[in-house]
C-alpha positions in Angstrom: 97.0 124.0 124.8 94.0 124.9 122.6 96.1 127.6 120.7 99.0 125.1 120.3 96.7 122.5 118.8 95.3 125.2 116.5 98.8 126.0 115.3 99.4 122.3 114.7 96.3 122.1 112.5 97.4 125.2 110.6 100.9 123.8 110.0 99.3 120.5 108.9 97.4 122.4 106.2 100.8 123.7 104.7 101.7 120.1 103.9 99.9 120.6 100.6 102.8 122.9 99.5 105.4 120.1 100.1 106.3 116.8 98.6 107.5 114.2 101.2 107.9 110.5 101.9 106.1 108.5 104.5 107.4 105.2 105.8 105.4 102.9 108.0 107.0 100.0 109.8 104.6 97.5 111.4 105.5 94.7 113.8 103.3 92.1 115.4 104.5 90.0 118.3 103.6 86.7 120.0 102.5 86.8 123.7 106.1 86.0 124.8 107.5 89.0 122.8 108.8 86.9 119.8 108.5 88.8 116.5 105.7 87.3 114.4 105.4 89.5 111.4 107.0 92.7 110.1 106.2 95.0 107.1 108.0 98.1 105.8 106.0 100.3 103.4 107.2 103.5 101.7 104.5 105.8 100.5 104.4 109.2 98.7 101.4 111.4 99.3 100.3 113.3 96.1 97.4 115.0 94.6 95.5 113.3 91.8 92.7 115.4 90.1 92.5 117.5 93.2 92.3 114.6 95.7 95.1 113.6 98.1 96.1 109.9 98.0 99.1 108.0 99.3 100.9 106.1 96.5 102.9 103.0 97.6 106.4 103.2 96.3 108.0 100.1 98.0 106.9 97.2 100.1 109.6 95.5 102.3 112.4 97.2 100.2 111.1 96.1 96.8 109.3 98.1 94.1 105.7 97.1 93.3 105.2 94.4 90.6 103.2 95.3 87.5 100.2 93.5 88.9 100.5 95.4 92.2 100.8 98.7 90.4 97.7 98.0 88.3 95.8 97.1 91.5 97.0 100.2 93.2 95.9 102.4 90.2 92.4 100.9 90.5 92.3 101.7 94.2 93.5 105.2 93.5 90.8 105.8 90.9 88.1 104.7 93.4 89.6 107.0 96.1 89.7 110.0 93.6 86.0 109.5 92.9 85.1 109.3 96.6 87.5 112.1 97.5 86.0 114.6 95.0 82.8 114.4 97.1 84.7 115.8 100.1 86.6 118.5 98.2 90.0 116.7 98.1 91.2 118.1 101.4 95.0 118.2 102.0 96.6 115.3 103.9 96.5 115.2 107.7 99.1 113.5 109.8 96.6 112.2 112.3 93.9 111.6 109.7 90.8 113.7 109.0 88.7 111.2 111.0 90.6 112.3 114.1 89.7 116.0 113.8 87.1 115.6 116.5 89.7 114.0 118.8 92.0 116.9 118.3 89.3 119.3 119.3 88.5 117.2 122.4 92.1 116.9 123.5 92.4 120.2 125.4 89.0 119.7 127.1 89.5 116.1 128.2 92.8 116.6 129.9 94.2 119.0 132.4 97.8 120.3 132.0 100.4 121.4 134.5 103.7 123.1 133.7 106.5 120.9 135.1 109.7 122.4 133.5 111.6 123.4 130.4 113.8 121.4 128.0 115.8 122.0 124.9 114.3 120.4 121.8 116.4 120.5 118.6 118.2 123.5 120.0 115.1 125.4 120.9 113.5 126.0 124.3 110.2 124.2 125.0 107.8 124.1 127.9 107.1 120.7 129.3 103.5 120.0 130.5 102.2 117.0 132.3 98.7 115.9 131.4 96.1 113.6 133.0 92.3 113.1 132.7 90.3 116.1 133.7 88.2 115.2 136.8 84.6 114.6 136.0 85.1 114.8 132.2 82.8 112.5 130.1 84.0 111.4 126.7 81.9 112.6 123.7 82.3 109.4 121.8 83.4 105.8 122.1 86.6 106.6 120.3 87.5 109.4 122.7 87.1 107.3 125.8 90.8 106.7 125.9 91.2 110.3 127.2 89.7 109.0 130.4 92.6 106.7 131.0 95.7 108.3 129.5 98.4 110.4 131.0 101.8 111.7 129.8 103.6 114.9 128.7 103.5 117.4 125.9 106.3 119.7 124.8 105.5 123.2 123.4 108.0 125.4 121.5 108.3 128.6 123.5 108.9 130.8 120.5 106.3 129.5 118.0 103.9 128.0 120.6 103.6 124.8 118.4 103.5 121.2 119.7 106.9 119.5 119.2 106.4 116.3 121.1 103.6 114.2 122.7 104.3 111.1 124.9 101.2 109.5 126.3 100.5 106.1 128.0 97.3 104.3 128.9 97.4 103.6 132.6 94.3 101.4 132.9 92.5 99.0 130.5 90.0 100.6 128.2 87.0 98.5 127.4 85.1 98.8 124.1 81.5 97.7 124.0 81.6 96.5 127.7 84.7 94.5 126.7 82.8 92.4 124.2 84.1 94.2 121.1 87.6 94.5 122.5 89.9 96.4 124.9 93.1 98.4 124.9 95.4 97.1 127.6 97.3 99.1 130.2 100.8 100.2 129.0 99.8 101.1 125.4 102.0 104.1 124.5 101.9 106.8 121.8 104.8 109.1 120.9 104.7 111.9 118.4 107.6 114.1 117.3 107.4 117.3 115.2 110.3 119.3 113.6 110.5 122.8 112.4 110.4 122.8 108.6 109.8 126.5 107.8 109.5 129.8 109.7 106.7 129.3 112.2 105.7 125.9 111.0 106.3 122.4 112.4 105.5 119.1 110.6 105.4 115.7 112.2 108.6 113.8 111.4 107.9 110.6 113.4 105.3 108.8 115.5 105.3 105.4 117.3 102.5 103.4 118.8 103.1 100.3 121.0 99.9 98.6 122.0 98.4 95.4 123.3 94.7 94.9 122.6 92.1 92.2 122.6 89.6 92.0 119.7 86.3 90.3 120.2 87.6 88.9 123.6 89.5 86.0 122.0 92.2 87.5 119.8 95.2 89.4 121.3 97.2 91.9 119.3 100.6 93.0 120.4 101.9 95.5 117.9 104.4 98.3 117.2 103.8 100.9 114.5 106.5 103.4 113.5 105.8 106.1 111.0 108.5 108.4 109.6 108.0 111.6 107.5 111.0 112.9 105.6 112.4 114.4 102.4 110.2 117.5 102.8 110.7 119.7 99.7 108.8 122.8 98.6 107.0 122.1 95.4 107.9 124.0 92.3 106.2 127.3 92.1 105.3 127.3 95.8 107.0 129.7 98.2 108.1 128.7 101.8 105.3 128.0 104.2 104.0 131.2 105.9 
């Protein structure tokens, strides 16, 4: 699993050679399951003065107004200034703040081969995962590893992750439950597709969660993210 995660990070770094679109669909629900709010945002990651930013192209099917465009440019300028201090690293599907979680992933869970499946016409191993007995989380953020189980799919030829399907099987309390908690049944699904020889990029992810914030507020949400229109940039060869 450690080598598959390393390959995922390596593939992720090749995203700098591609242009692509990212669409995020967010839904919030009432306690009875009735849809409360929905938003649909189309973004295009790009490099500005050596710093990676996500430029909003559409919100709920409409182009940005002139006022919204001006505000966005102000935000981008601030991010460029801040980003130069970190070297303008290429985009990451999971976010650079999650690098520590990626490293902890193979340590926190134990894996068991349970079969094989065809994924997009390619053979993949299927591994069941569950918390490793006696493992202690290294941070508050990684405590969810203690109460999550699911399956991962690994491409047999390239040894890269192609799918993750994980679910929280017990409530996760944050700050002894005073700051909040993630409820049982929260689910995360990640799908990755082969874009170039030996490289997979994430093409979709979905999170369905119920959480309590500061004890009183309950959030029931669904977040779908799609990545598509991958195109090699002019002057850049295929990912290797």
